[in-house]
GUFI-22954 format. One record per atom (N, C-alpha, C): x, y, z; residue in three letters; atom name. Coordinates in nm, 4 decimals, m for minus. Layout:
! residues N
rec u = X, v = Y, w = Z, residu = ALA, atome = CA
...
//
This chain:
! residues 83
rec u = 4.2344, v = m0.8891, w = 3.8051, residu = UNK, atome = N
rec u = 4.3080, v = m0.7843, w = 3.7370, residu = UNK, atome = CA
rec u = 4.2392, v = m0.6515, w = 3.7672, residu = UNK, atome = C
rec u = 4.3184, v = m0.5516, w = 3.8026, residu = UNK, atome = N
rec u = 4.2667, v = m0.4171, w = 3.8289, residu = UNK, atome = CA
rec u = 4.3416, v = m0.3201, w = 3.7381, residu = UNK, atome = C
rec u = 4.2665, v = m0.2356, w = 3.6698, residu = UNK, atome = N
rec u = 4.3250, v = m0.1374, w = 3.5783, residu = UNK, atome = CA
rec u = 4.2821, v = 0.0009, w = 3.6244, residu = UNK, atome = C
rec u = 4.3784, v = 0.0927, w = 3.6353, residu = UNK, atome = N
rec u = 4.3440, v = 0.2297, w = 3.6729, residu = UNK, atome = CA
rec u = 4.4176, v = 0.3272, w = 3.5821, residu = UNK, atome = C
rec u = 4.3543, v = 0.4410, w = 3.5592, residu = UNK, atome = N
rec u = 4.4117, v = 0.5461, w = 3.4766, residu = UNK, atome = CA
rec u = 4.4055, v = 0.6748, w = 3.5569, residu = UNK, atome = C
rec u = 4.5216, v = 0.7240, w = 3.5986, residu = UNK, atome = N
rec u = 4.5314, v = 0.8437, w = 3.6798, residu = UNK, atome = CA
rec u = 4.6140, v = 0.9458, w = 3.6021, residu = UNK, atome = C
rec u = 4.5445, v = 1.0430, w = 3.5445, residu = UNK, atome = N
rec u = 4.6151, v = 1.1397, w = 3.4596, residu = UNK, atome = CA
rec u = 4.6670, v = 1.0702, w = 3.3354, residu = UNK, atome = C
rec u = 4.7989, v = 1.0672, w = 3.3210, residu = UNK, atome = N
rec u = 4.8604, v = 1.0026, w = 3.2047, residu = UNK, atome = CA
rec u = 4.9289, v = 0.8712, w = 3.2419, residu = UNK, atome = C
rec u = 4.9014, v = 0.8182, w = 3.3624, residu = UNK, atome = N
rec u = 4.9633, v = 0.6936, w = 3.4085, residu = UNK, atome = CA
rec u = 4.8595, v = 0.5818, w = 3.4105, residu = UNK, atome = C
rec u = 4.8840, v = 0.4766, w = 3.3327, residu = UNK, atome = N
rec u = 4.8004, v = 0.3573, w = 3.3296, residu = UNK, atome = CA
rec u = 4.8670, v = 0.2527, w = 3.4185, residu = UNK, atome = C
rec u = 4.7928, v = 0.1972, w = 3.5158, residu = UNK, atome = N
rec u = 4.8483, v = 0.0987, w = 3.6074, residu = UNK, atome = CA
rec u = 4.7677, v = m0.0299, w = 3.6015, residu = UNK, atome = C
rec u = 4.8374, v = m0.1413, w = 3.5859, residu = UNK, atome = N
rec u = 4.7773, v = m0.2746, w = 3.5859, residu = UNK, atome = CA
rec u = 4.8235, v = m0.3466, w = 3.7111, residu = UNK, atome = C
rec u = 4.7284, v = m0.4021, w = 3.7879, residu = UNK, atome = N
rec u = 4.7602, v = m0.4802, w = 3.9068, residu = UNK, atome = CA
rec u = 4.6883, v = m0.6128, w = 3.8943, residu = UNK, atome = C
rec u = 4.7516, v = m0.7164, w = 3.9420, residu = UNK, atome = N
rec u = 4.6870, v = m0.8464, w = 3.9362, residu = UNK, atome = CA
rec u = 4.7580, v = m0.9477, w = 4.0222, residu = UNK, atome = C
rec u = 4.7020, v = m1.0672, w = 4.0240, residu = UNK, atome = N
rec u = 4.7599, v = m1.1757, w = 4.1010, residu = UNK, atome = CA
rec u = 4.7339, v = m1.3064, w = 4.0287, residu = UNK, atome = C
rec u = 4.8369, v = m1.3856, w = 4.0180, residu = UNK, atome = N
rec u = 4.8232, v = m1.5194, w = 3.9617, residu = UNK, atome = CA
rec u = 4.8426, v = m1.6166, w = 4.0762, residu = UNK, atome = C
rec u = 4.7391, v = m1.6931, w = 4.1037, residu = UNK, atome = N
rec u = 4.7427, v = m1.7836, w = 4.2175, residu = UNK, atome = CA
rec u = 4.8000, v = m1.9189, w = 4.1774, residu = UNK, atome = C
rec u = 4.8665, v = m1.9819, w = 4.2719, residu = UNK, atome = N
rec u = 4.9215, v = m2.1156, w = 4.2523, residu = UNK, atome = CA
rec u = 4.8086, v = m2.2155, w = 4.2696, residu = UNK, atome = C
rec u = 4.7878, v = m2.3006, w = 4.1699, residu = UNK, atome = N
rec u = 4.6796, v = m2.3984, w = 4.1753, residu = UNK, atome = CA
rec u = 4.7352, v = m2.5382, w = 4.1563, residu = UNK, atome = C
rec u = 4.6761, v = m2.6343, w = 4.2276, residu = UNK, atome = N
rec u = 4.7130, v = m2.7750, w = 4.2106, residu = UNK, atome = CA
rec u = 4.6203, v = m2.8354, w = 4.1076, residu = UNK, atome = C
rec u = 4.6756, v = m2.9253, w = 4.0286, residu = UNK, atome = N
rec u = 4.5949, v = m2.9920, w = 3.9263, residu = UNK, atome = CA
rec u = 4.5979, v = m3.1421, w = 3.9482, residu = UNK, atome = C
rec u = 4.4929, v = m3.2081, w = 3.9090, residu = UNK, atome = N
rec u = 4.4831, v = m3.3536, w = 3.9166, residu = UNK, atome = CA
rec u = 4.5399, v = m3.4109, w = 3.7874, residu = UNK, atome = C
rec u = 4.6353, v = m3.4986, w = 3.7977, residu = UNK, atome = N
rec u = 4.6979, v = m3.5577, w = 3.6803, residu = UNK, atome = CA
rec u = 4.6247, v = m3.6824, w = 3.6336, residu = UNK, atome = C
rec u = 4.6807, v = m3.7484, w = 3.5361, residu = UNK, atome = N
rec u = 4.6221, v = m3.8722, w = 3.4850, residu = UNK, atome = CA
rec u = 4.6313, v = m3.9817, w = 3.5911, residu = UNK, atome = C
rec u = 4.5383, v = m4.0730, w = 3.5875, residu = UNK, atome = N
rec u = 4.5348, v = m4.1912, w = 3.6736, residu = UNK, atome = CA
rec u = 4.5378, v = m4.1551, w = 3.8218, residu = UNK, atome = C
rec u = 4.4789, v = m4.0405, w = 3.8584, residu = UNK, atome = N
rec u = 4.4671, v = m4.0045, w = 3.9980, residu = UNK, atome = CA
rec u = 4.5925, v = m3.9480, w = 4.0623, residu = UNK, atome = C
rec u = 4.7031, v = m3.9372, w = 3.9899, residu = UNK, atome = N
rec u = 4.8244, v = m3.8793, w = 4.0481, residu = UNK, atome = CA
rec u = 4.8093, v = m3.7289, w = 4.0551, residu = UNK, atome = C
rec u = 4.8571, v = m3.6711, w = 4.1639, residu = UNK, atome = N
rec u = 4.8507, v = m3.5258, w = 4.1782, residu = UNK, atome = CA
rec u = 4.9872, v = m3.4670, w = 4.1471, residu = UNK, atome = C
rec u = 4.9885, v = m3.3742, w = 4.0547, residu = UNK, atome = N
rec u = 5.1121, v = m3.3047, w = 4.0229, residu = UNK, atome = CA
rec u = 5.0764, v = m3.1724, w = 3.9573, residu = UNK, atome = C
rec u = 5.1710, v = m3.0840, w = 3.9598, residu = UNK, atome = N
rec u = 5.1529, v = m2.9533, w = 3.8956, residu = UNK, atome = CA
rec u = 5.2886, v = m2.9055, w = 3.8495, residu = UNK, atome = C
rec u = 5.2981, v = m2.8731, w = 3.7253, residu = UNK, atome = N
rec u = 5.4235, v = m2.8232, w = 3.6703, residu = UNK, atome = CA
rec u = 5.4078, v = m2.6740, w = 3.6468, residu = UNK, atome = C
rec u = 5.4930, v = m2.5951, w = 3.7094, residu = UNK, atome = N
rec u = 5.4852, v = m2.4496, w = 3.6981, residu = UNK, atome = CA
rec u = 5.6017, v = m2.4012, w = 3.6138, residu = UNK, atome = C
rec u = 5.5714, v = m2.3426, w = 3.5003, residu = UNK, atome = N
rec u = 5.6753, v = m2.2869, w = 3.4158, residu = UNK, atome = CA
rec u = 5.6688, v = m2.1347, w = 3.4131, residu = UNK, atome = C
rec u = 5.5635, v = m2.0802, w = 3.4721, residu = UNK, atome = N
rec u = 5.5486, v = m1.9353, w = 3.4809, residu = UNK, atome = CA
rec u = 5.5382, v = m1.8980, w = 3.6280, residu = UNK, atome = C
rec u = 5.5775, v = m1.7768, w = 3.6590, residu = UNK, atome = N
rec u = 5.5740, v = m1.7336, w = 3.7980, residu = UNK, atome = CA
rec u = 5.4309, v = m1.7062, w = 3.8436, residu = UNK, atome = C
rec u = 5.4128, v = m1.7025, w = 3.9732, residu = UNK, atome = N
rec u = 5.2826, v = m1.6712, w = 4.0306, residu = UNK, atome = CA
rec u = 5.3034, v = m1.5685, w = 4.1405, residu = UNK, atome = C
rec u = 5.1965, v = m1.5057, w = 4.1816, residu = UNK, atome = N
rec u = 5.2023, v = m1.4013, w = 4.2834, residu = UNK, atome = CA
rec u = 5.1443, v = m1.2721, w = 4.2280, residu = UNK, atome = C
rec u = 5.1636, v = m1.1631, w = 4.3016, residu = UNK, atome = N
rec u = 5.1088, v = m1.0343, w = 4.2592, residu = UNK, atome = CA
rec u = 5.2044, v = m0.9631, w = 4.1642, residu = UNK, atome = C
rec u = 5.1482, v = m0.8758, w = 4.0825, residu = UNK, atome = N
rec u = 5.2302, v = m0.7954, w = 3.9916, residu = UNK, atome = CA
rec u = 5.1670, v = m0.6583, w = 3.9755, residu = UNK, atome = C
rec u = 5.2497, v = m0.5605, w = 3.9448, residu = UNK, atome = N
rec u = 5.2061, v = m0.4235, w = 3.9175, residu = UNK, atome = CA
rec u = 5.2910, v = m0.3704, w = 3.8035, residu = UNK, atome = C
rec u = 5.2277, v = m0.3129, w = 3.7027, residu = UNK, atome = N
rec u = 5.2983, v = m0.2501, w = 3.5906, residu = UNK, atome = CA
rec u = 5.2352, v = m0.1141, w = 3.5658, residu = UNK, atome = C
rec u = 5.3179, v = m0.0132, w = 3.5417, residu = UNK, atome = N
rec u = 5.2682, v = 0.1215, w = 3.5125, residu = UNK, atome = CA
rec u = 5.3263, v = 0.1682, w = 3.3801, residu = UNK, atome = C
rec u = 5.2458, v = 0.2427, w = 3.3046, residu = UNK, atome = N
rec u = 5.2853, v = 0.2917, w = 3.1733, residu = UNK, atome = CA
rec u = 5.2519, v = 0.4397, w = 3.1622, residu = UNK, atome = C
rec u = 5.3418, v = 0.5163, w = 3.1049, residu = UNK, atome = N
rec u = 5.3177, v = 0.6578, w = 3.0767, residu = UNK, atome = CA
rec u = 5.2467, v = 0.6658, w = 2.9417, residu = UNK, atome = C
rec u = 5.1309, v = 0.7304, w = 2.9390, residu = UNK, atome = N
rec u = 5.0530, v = 0.7431, w = 2.8161, residu = UNK, atome = CA
rec u = 5.0649, v = 0.8845, w = 2.7619, residu = UNK, atome = C
rec u = 5.0402, v = 0.9028, w = 2.6340, residu = UNK, atome = N
rec u = 5.0385, v = 1.0389, w = 2.5796, residu = UNK, atome = CA
rec u = 4.9215, v = 1.1191, w = 2.6375, residu = UNK, atome = C
rec u = 4.9295, v = 1.2479, w = 2.6328, residu = UNK, atome = N
rec u = 4.8282, v = 1.3330, w = 2.6956, residu = UNK, atome = CA
rec u = 4.6973, v = 1.3386, w = 2.6174, residu = UNK, atome = C
rec u = 4.6929, v = 1.2869, w = 2.4967, residu = UNK, atome = N
rec u = 4.5712, v = 1.2963, w = 2.4154, residu = UNK, atome = CA
rec u = 4.4824, v = 1.1715, w = 2.4248, residu = UNK, atome = C
rec u = 4.4883, v = 1.0967, w = 2.5355, residu = UNK, atome = N
rec u = 4.4035, v = 0.9789, w = 2.5555, residu = UNK, atome = CA
rec u = 4.2717, v = 1.0230, w = 2.6195, residu = UNK, atome = C
rec u = 4.1603, v = 0.9740, w = 2.5672, residu = UNK, atome = N
rec u = 4.0278, v = 1.0057, w = 2.6199, residu = UNK, atome = CA
rec u = 3.9901, v = 0.8992, w = 2.7231, residu = UNK, atome = C
rec u = 4.0141, v = 0.9274, w = 2.8515, residu = UNK, atome = N
rec u = 3.9916, v = 0.8300, w = 2.9587, residu = UNK, atome = CA
rec u = 3.8446, v = 0.7900, w = 2.9709, residu = UNK, atome = C
rec u = 3.7522, v = 0.8772, w = 2.9353, residu = UNK, atome = N
rec u = 3.6094, v = 0.8461, w = 2.9457, residu = UNK, atome = CA
rec u = 3.5658, v = 0.7383, w = 2.8477, residu = UNK, atome = C
rec u = 3.6390, v = 0.7205, w = 2.7397, residu = UNK, atome = N
rec u = 3.6029, v = 0.6212, w = 2.6378, residu = UNK, atome = CA
rec u = 3.6913, v = 0.4967, w = 2.6433, residu = UNK, atome = C
rec u = 3.7769, v = 0.4849, w = 2.7454, residu = UNK, atome = N
rec u = 3.8654, v = 0.3692, w = 2.7589, residu = UNK, atome = CA
rec u = 3.7843, v = 0.2451, w = 2.7946, residu = UNK, atome = C
rec u = 3.8291, v = 0.1294, w = 2.7445, residu = UNK, atome = N
rec u = 3.7617, v = 0.0037, w = 2.7761, residu = UNK, atome = CA
rec u = 3.8649, v = m0.1080, w = 2.7854, residu = UNK, atome = C
rec u = 3.8279, v = m0.2152, w = 2.8561, residu = UNK, atome = N
rec u = 3.9165, v = m0.3309, w = 2.8724, residu = UNK, atome = CA
rec u = 3.8345, v = m0.4578, w = 2.8617, residu = UNK, atome = C
rec u = 3.8976, v = m0.5630, w = 2.8081, residu = UNK, atome = N
rec u = 3.8302, v = m0.6914, w = 2.7941, residu = UNK, atome = CA
rec u = 3.9329, v = m0.8018, w = 2.8167, residu = UNK, atome = C
rec u = 3.8958, v = m0.9029, w = 2.8943, residu = UNK, atome = N
rec u = 3.9808, v = m1.0186, w = 2.9206, residu = UNK, atome = CA
rec u = 3.9160, v = m1.1406, w = 2.8580, residu = UNK, atome = C
rec u = 3.9801, v = m1.1968, w = 2.7557, residu = UNK, atome = N
rec u = 3.9270, v = m1.3120, w = 2.6843, residu = UNK, atome = CA
rec u = 4.0354, v = m1.4165, w = 2.6696, residu = UNK, atome = C
rec u = 4.0112, v = m1.5366, w = 2.7194, residu = UNK, atome = N
rec u = 4.1055, v = m1.6485, w = 2.7092, residu = UNK, atome = CA
rec u = 4.2451, v = m1.6109, w = 2.7584, residu = UNK, atome = C
rec u = 4.2515, v = m1.5341, w = 2.8665, residu = UNK, atome = N
rec u = 4.3800, v = m1.4967, w = 2.9244, residu = UNK, atome = CA
rec u = 4.4511, v = m1.3817, w = 2.8561, residu = UNK, atome = C
rec u = 4.3860, v = m1.3190, w = 2.7596, residu = UNK, atome = N
rec u = 4.4459, v = m1.2060, w = 2.6873, residu = UNK, atome = CA
rec u = 4.3700, v = m1.0795, w = 2.7252, residu = UNK, atome = C
rec u = 4.4422, v = m0.9821, w = 2.7792, residu = UNK, atome = N
rec u = 4.3833, v = m0.8546, w = 2.8173, residu = UNK, atome = CA
rec u = 4.3967, v = m0.7576, w = 2.7001, residu = UNK, atome = C
rec u = 4.2831, v = m0.7012, w = 2.6572, residu = UNK, atome = N
rec u = 4.2823, v = m0.6041, w = 2.5479, residu = UNK, atome = CA
rec u = 4.2332, v = m0.4708, w = 2.6026, residu = UNK, atome = C
rec u = 4.3151, v = m0.3681, w = 2.5896, residu = UNK, atome = N
rec u = 4.2795, v = m0.2328, w = 2.6313, residu = UNK, atome = CA
rec u = 4.2575, v = m0.1480, w = 2.5082, residu = UNK, atome = C
rec u = 4.1512, v = m0.0705, w = 2.5091, residu = UNK, atome = N
rec u = 4.1243, v = 0.0242, w = 2.4010, residu = UNK, atome = CA
rec u = 4.1283, v = 0.1626, w = 2.4632, residu = UNK, atome = C
rec u = 4.2228, v = 0.2431, w = 2.4179, residu = UNK, atome = N
rec u = 4.2439, v = 0.3778, w = 2.4698, residu = UNK, atome = CA
rec u = 4.2374, v = 0.4757, w = 2.3535, residu = UNK, atome = C
rec u = 4.1169, v = 0.5199, w = 2.3188, residu = UNK, atome = N
rec u = 4.1045, v = 0.6095, w = 2.2029, residu = UNK, atome = CA
rec u = 4.1633, v = 0.7471, w = 2.2314, residu = UNK, atome = C
rec u = 4.2067, v = 0.8102, w = 2.1232, residu = UNK, atome = N
rec u = 4.2603, v = 0.9461, w = 2.1330, residu = UNK, atome = CA
rec u = 4.1458, v = 1.0463, w = 2.1401, residu = UNK, atome = C
rec u = 4.1729, v = 1.1589, w = 2.2047, residu = UNK, atome = N
rec u = 4.0754, v = 1.2671, w = 2.2088, residu = UNK, atome = CA
rec u = 4.0671, v = 1.3305, w = 2.0709, residu = UNK, atome = C
rec u = 3.9503, v = 1.3865, w = 2.0400, residu = UNK, atome = N
rec u = 3.9363, v = 1.4603, w = 1.9158, residu = UNK, atome = CA
rec u = 4.0191, v = 1.5879, w = 1.9279, residu = UNK, atome = C
rec u = 4.1051, v = 1.6093, w = 1.8321, residu = UNK, atome = N
rec u = 4.1911, v = 1.7265, w = 1.8343, residu = UNK, atome = CA
rec u = 4.1182, v = 1.8424, w = 1.7680, residu = UNK, atome = C
rec u = 4.1126, v = 1.9526, w = 1.8386, residu = UNK, atome = N
rec u = 4.0492, v = 2.0714, w = 1.7819, residu = UNK, atome = CA
rec u = 4.1504, v = 2.1365, w = 1.6885, residu = UNK, atome = C
rec u = 4.1134, v = 2.1410, w = 1.5627, residu = UNK, atome = N
rec u = 4.2037, v = 2.1998, w = 1.4641, residu = UNK, atome = CA
rec u = 4.1877, v = 2.3507, w = 1.4644, residu = UNK, atome = C
rec u = 4.2957, v = 2.4167, w = 1.4374, residu = UNK, atome = N
rec u = 4.2918, v = 2.5624, w = 1.4296, residu = UNK, atome = CA
rec u = 4.2121, v = 2.6076, w = 1.3082, residu = UNK, atome = C
rec u = 4.1769, v = 2.7323, w = 1.3068, residu = UNK, atome = N
rec u = 4.1047, v = 2.7842, w = 1.1906, residu = UNK, atome = CA
rec u = 4.1740, v = 2.9093, w = 1.1412, residu = UNK, atome = C
rec u = 4.1542, v = 2.9376, w = 1.0198, residu = UNK, atome = N
rec u = 4.2172, v = 3.0532, w = 0.9568, residu = UNK, atome = CA
rec u = 4.1278, v = 3.1751, w = 0.9778, residu = UNK, atome = C
rec u = 4.1868, v = 3.2853, w = 1.0152, residu = UNK, atome = N
rec u = 4.1133, v = 3.4094, w = 1.0386, residu = UNK, atome = CA
rec u = 4.1539, v = 3.5099, w = 0.9308, residu = UNK, atome = C
rec u = 4.0558, v = 3.5573, w = 0.8590, residu = UNK, atome = N
rec u = 4.0819, v = 3.6557, w = 0.7553, residu = UNK, atome = CA
rec u = 4.1065, v = 3.7922, w = 0.8184, residu = UNK, atome = C
rec u = 4.2045, v = 3.8618, w = 0.7680, residu = UNK, atome = N
rec u = 4.2353, v = 3.9964, w = 0.8148, residu = UNK, atome = CA
rec u = 4.1767, v = 4.0933, w = 0.7129, residu = UNK, atome = C
rec u = 4.0878, v = 4.1802, w = 0.7615, residu = UNK, atome = N
rec u = 4.0250, v = 4.2770, w = 0.6711, residu = UNK, atome = CA
rec u = 4.0923, v = 4.4132, w = 0.6821, residu = UNK, atome = C
rec u = 4.0703, v = 4.4973, w = 0.5824, residu = UNK, atome = N
rec u = 4.1228, v = 4.6346, w = 0.5840, residu = UNK, atome = CA
rec u = 4.0239, v = 4.7252, w = 0.6551, residu = UNK, atome = C
rec u = 4.0754, v = 4.8121, w = 0.7368, residu = UNK, atome = N
rec u = 3.9893, v = 4.9046, w = 0.8101, residu = UNK, atome = CA
rec u = 3.9703, v = 5.0343, w = 0.7362, residu = UNK, atome = C
//
């Protein structure tokens, strides 16, 4: 699995390989209910994602992406004085 973040576009690339399995009693068989081969998916992200703090983890076939938001600089109130 390859993950890239270019600007506001998150791209996931990967490949699921076809594997043969050994069945019971020495018989060879493999039942495929999901597709295999390469895949690419791209997602448009909001502009307030902090790419430097992004992280990814693959556990038991589940990919978890953490894309924290940037700290938003809040405006401040400016007092107007009399001259």
